C-alpha positions as CSV (number, residue, x, y, z in Angstrom):
1,M,-17.7,-60.0,276.0
2,K,-19.9,-63.3,276.5
3,S,-23.7,-63.5,277.1
4,D,-25.6,-65.4,279.6
5,S,-26.7,-68.2,276.6
6,W,-22.5,-68.6,276.1
7,I,-22.2,-69.2,279.7
8,K,-25.0,-71.9,280.3
9,N,-23.7,-73.7,277.2
10,S,-20.3,-73.4,278.3
11,V,-20.8,-74.9,281.8
12,L,-23.1,-77.6,280.3
13,T,-20.1,-78.7,277.9
14,D,-16.8,-77.6,279.4
15,S,-17.7,-77.1,283.3
16,I,-16.1,-73.6,283.3
17,I,-17.9,-72.8,286.8
18,Q,-18.6,-75.4,289.7
19,P,-20.9,-75.4,291.4
20,F,-23.2,-73.4,289.0
21,S,-26.6,-71.7,289.4
22,G,-28.3,-71.0,286.1
23,V,-30.3,-68.0,287.6
24,S,-29.7,-65.4,290.0
25,V,-30.1,-66.2,293.6
26,K,-31.4,-63.5,295.7
27,S,-32.8,-65.4,298.8
28,E,-32.0,-68.7,300.5
29,N,-34.5,-70.4,303.0
30,G,-36.7,-66.8,303.2
31,R,-33.6,-64.7,304.0
32,K,-32.0,-62.0,301.4
33,V,-28.9,-62.8,300.3
34,C,-26.3,-60.8,298.1
35,S,-26.8,-62.2,294.8
36,Y,-24.9,-64.8,293.1
37,G,-25.5,-67.1,289.9
38,L,-26.1,-66.2,286.3
39,S,-26.5,-62.4,285.1
40,C,-26.8,-61.4,281.5
41,A,-23.3,-60.7,280.6
42,G,-21.4,-62.3,283.6
43,Y,-21.7,-64.7,286.8
44,D,-21.5,-63.4,290.3
45,L,-19.2,-65.5,292.7
46,R,-19.9,-66.0,296.2
47,L,-17.2,-65.2,298.8
48,A,-15.5,-68.3,300.4
49,K,-15.6,-68.5,304.4
50,E,-11.7,-67.5,305.0
51,V,-10.8,-63.7,304.3
52,Y,-7.4,-62.7,305.6
53,Q,-6.2,-59.1,306.5
54,V,-2.6,-57.7,306.2
55,V,-1.1,-58.0,309.4
56,N,0.7,-54.6,310.7
57,K,4.0,-54.8,308.9
58,D,6.5,-52.5,307.6
59,C,6.5,-54.0,304.2
60,I,5.4,-57.2,302.4
61,D,8.0,-58.8,300.2
62,P,6.5,-60.4,297.0
63,K,9.4,-62.6,297.0
64,N,8.9,-63.8,300.6
65,T,5.1,-63.6,301.5
66,S,3.3,-66.3,303.7
67,I,-0.5,-66.3,304.7
68,D,0.8,-67.6,308.0
69,T,3.2,-64.4,308.9
70,D,1.8,-61.6,306.9
71,F,-2.3,-62.4,307.1
72,A,-4.5,-62.9,309.8
73,E,-7.7,-64.5,309.3
74,Y,-11.0,-62.3,309.9
75,E,-13.1,-63.4,312.7
76,R,-16.4,-64.8,311.3
77,H,-19.9,-63.2,313.0
78,L,-23.5,-64.3,312.4
79,D,-26.4,-62.5,313.0
80,E,-30.2,-62.7,311.7
81,R,-28.8,-61.5,308.1
82,G,-26.3,-64.2,308.0
83,E,-22.7,-64.9,308.1
84,Y,-20.2,-62.0,307.3
85,V,-16.7,-60.7,308.4
86,L,-16.2,-57.1,309.0
87,L,-13.8,-55.8,306.6
88,N,-11.4,-53.1,307.7
89,P,-10.4,-50.3,305.6
90,G,-7.1,-51.3,303.5
91,F,-6.5,-54.4,301.8
92,S,-7.6,-57.9,302.5
93,L,-7.3,-61.1,300.7
94,A,-10.1,-63.7,299.8
95,S,-11.2,-66.5,297.5
96,T,-14.3,-67.7,295.6
97,V,-16.6,-70.4,296.4
98,E,-16.7,-71.2,292.8
99,Y,-14.1,-73.4,291.0
100,I,-13.3,-71.9,287.5
101,N,-11.6,-74.1,284.5
102,M,-10.7,-71.3,281.7
103,L,-11.2,-72.6,278.5
104,D,-8.1,-72.1,275.7
105,D,-10.0,-69.3,273.7
106,I,-11.3,-67.6,276.6
107,T,-10.1,-64.9,279.5
108,G,-12.1,-63.9,282.4
109,L,-12.1,-60.5,284.4
110,L,-13.4,-59.9,288.0
111,I,-15.2,-56.9,289.2
112,V,-16.8,-56.1,292.2
113,K,-20.4,-56.6,292.2
114,S,-22.3,-52.6,292.3
115,T,-23.7,-53.5,295.6
116,Y,-20.4,-53.6,297.4
117,A,-19.0,-50.8,294.9
118,R,-21.5,-48.5,296.3
119,L,-19.9,-49.3,299.8
120,G,-16.4,-48.4,298.9
121,I,-15.5,-51.7,298.3
122,S,-13.3,-52.5,295.0
123,V,-11.6,-55.6,294.1
124,I,-8.4,-55.9,292.5
125,A,-7.9,-59.2,290.4
126,P,-5.5,-60.4,287.9
127,L,-6.7,-61.1,284.7
128,I,-7.6,-65.0,284.7
129,E,-5.9,-66.4,281.6
130,P,-6.7,-69.0,279.3
131,G,-6.2,-72.6,280.4
132,W,-6.3,-71.4,284.1
133,R,-8.1,-73.4,286.8
134,G,-8.9,-73.1,290.5
135,Y,-10.4,-70.6,293.3
136,P,-9.7,-67.4,292.1
137,T,-7.9,-65.0,294.7
138,V,-9.4,-61.9,294.7
139,S,-7.6,-58.7,296.7
140,I,-10.5,-56.7,298.1
141,V,-10.1,-53.1,299.4
142,N,-12.1,-51.1,301.7
143,T,-11.8,-47.3,301.0
144,N,-13.9,-46.5,303.8
145,S,-12.6,-45.0,307.1
146,V,-15.0,-48.0,308.7
147,P,-15.6,-51.3,308.3
148,V,-17.9,-52.8,305.9
149,K,-19.9,-56.0,306.3
150,L,-18.9,-58.9,303.7
151,Y,-21.2,-61.7,303.8
152,L,-19.6,-65.3,303.2
153,G,-21.1,-67.8,300.8
154,E,-22.8,-64.9,299.0
155,G,-22.2,-62.6,296.1
156,F,-19.3,-60.1,296.3
157,C,-17.7,-60.3,292.6
158,Q,-18.6,-61.2,289.4
159,I,-16.7,-62.7,286.5
160,V,-17.1,-61.5,282.8
161,F,-15.8,-63.4,279.8
162,F,-14.0,-62.5,276.7
163,G,-13.0,-64.3,273.5
164,C,-9.0,-64.5,273.2
165,D,-8.1,-65.7,269.9
166,G,-4.7,-67.2,268.9
167,V,-3.2,-68.2,272.3
168,E,0.2,-70.4,271.5
169,K,0.5,-71.8,274.9
170,N,-2.4,-71.3,277.8
171,Y,-1.5,-70.6,281.3
172,D,-1.1,-74.4,282.4
173,Q,1.6,-74.8,279.4
174,H,3.1,-72.0,280.3
175,G,3.6,-73.4,283.9
176,G,1.8,-70.8,285.7
177,R,2.9,-70.6,289.7
178,Y,-1.0,-70.2,290.8
179,Q,-2.5,-73.1,288.8
180,D,-5.0,-75.4,290.5
181,S,-5.2,-72.9,293.4
182,V,-7.0,-73.6,296.6
183,G,-8.1,-70.8,298.9
184,A,-6.4,-67.3,298.8
185,R,-3.2,-67.7,297.5
186,V,-0.5,-65.0,298.3
187,A,2.3,-64.0,296.1
188,S,4.8,-66.2,294.8
189,V,7.7,-65.5,293.0
190,Q,9.7,-68.4,291.9
């Protein structure tokens, strides 16, 4: 697992996270936020503005999925604590504010921030493979029987980096279908 000093150096030399904060940001304009930025063994990523919920359907088909027909965007709310969505029980899709440019000898894993884990939120995120780049899509699961506030533009998950030796072909060279992802991307079987 890579440390904060490795992450800082990799951002400076290879721009692996953009935008990047070299500190853990815990407030903005005098308002507390769910922290984001560099931590000792990872980087806390922020939730992008578009969060999608599964539309009530009998079945979702990975070979025929569309953000327009299978998902609906959550309504955004704003109060003195910030902008948020009320995440319903079940499964939702979102993306991060940060762009990730994975090195050829590194892989990343996304995990939920402990603040949200303590509220029954978990993330199901694919391994971010060597050579992948884009805005990660994250599946968010609310295991509660009630909605939970998810604050937009604030920290919600963490990426941790691991060394990966001996990759013959990276994600891009394999023709990965989710390369250069922008926003939440649905399943795509080609």
